[in-house]
C-alpha positions as CSV (number, residue, x, y, z in Angstrom):
1,M,15.6,1.2,14.9
2,R,13.6,-2.0,14.9
3,V,10.4,-0.2,16.0
4,A,10.9,2.6,13.5
5,S,11.5,0.1,10.7
6,V,8.3,-1.9,11.4
7,G,6.3,1.3,11.8
8,I,7.5,2.6,8.4
9,Q,6.7,-0.7,6.8
10,V,3.1,-0.7,8.2
11,L,2.6,2.9,7.2
12,L,3.8,2.0,3.7
13,A,1.4,-0.9,3.4
14,F,-1.4,1.2,4.6
15,L,-0.6,3.9,2.0
16,L,-0.4,1.3,-0.8
17,V,-4.0,0.2,0.0
18,V,-5.6,3.6,0.2
19,P,-6.2,4.1,-3.6
20,F,-8.3,0.9,-3.7
21,Q,-10.8,2.2,-1.2
22,T,-14.2,3.4,-2.4
23,G,-13.7,7.0,-1.1
24,W,-10.7,7.5,-3.4
25,K,-13.1,8.7,-6.2
26,H,-13.9,11.8,-4.1
27,V,-10.4,12.9,-3.5
28,T,-9.3,16.3,-4.9
29,A,-6.3,16.8,-7.1
30,F,-4.4,18.5,-4.2
31,E,-5.1,15.5,-1.9
32,K,-3.9,13.1,-4.6
33,Y,-0.7,15.1,-5.0
34,D,-0.3,15.1,-1.2
35,Y,-0.9,11.4,-1.1
36,F,1.7,10.6,-3.8
37,L,4.3,12.9,-2.1
38,T,3.7,11.2,1.2
39,L,3.9,7.8,-0.4
40,L,7.3,8.7,-2.0
41,C,8.6,10.0,1.3
42,I,7.6,6.9,3.2
43,A,9.0,4.6,0.5
44,T,12.3,6.4,0.6
45,A,12.3,6.2,4.4
46,A,11.6,2.4,4.2
47,V,14.5,1.9,1.7
48,L,16.9,4.0,3.8
49,L,16.0,2.1,7.0
50,I,16.2,-1.4,5.4
51,A,19.3,-0.9,3.2
52,P,21.9,-0.9,6.0
53,S,20.8,-4.3,7.3
54,I,20.8,-5.8,3.7
55,H,24.2,-4.3,3.1
56,H,25.5,-5.8,6.3
57,R,24.2,-9.3,5.4
58,L,25.7,-9.1,2.0
59,L,29.1,-8.1,3.4
60,A,28.9,-10.8,6.0
61,Q,28.3,-13.5,3.4
62,L,31.3,-12.3,1.4
63,D,33.6,-12.6,4.5
64,A,32.4,-16.1,5.3
């Protein structure tokens, strides 16, 4: 889980930087659609991998 979480976060960071590259001007409409779909999937995966640990920490603080 720890390795997957870090890998997803690195991939998300990479995908967030891609539109600021100079080659982004030459991307077709299909490639942009594919990029945004991939970005949404990776963002969803990041949220789903991070949420259980945040939930656990919040519950642990309530019990203390």
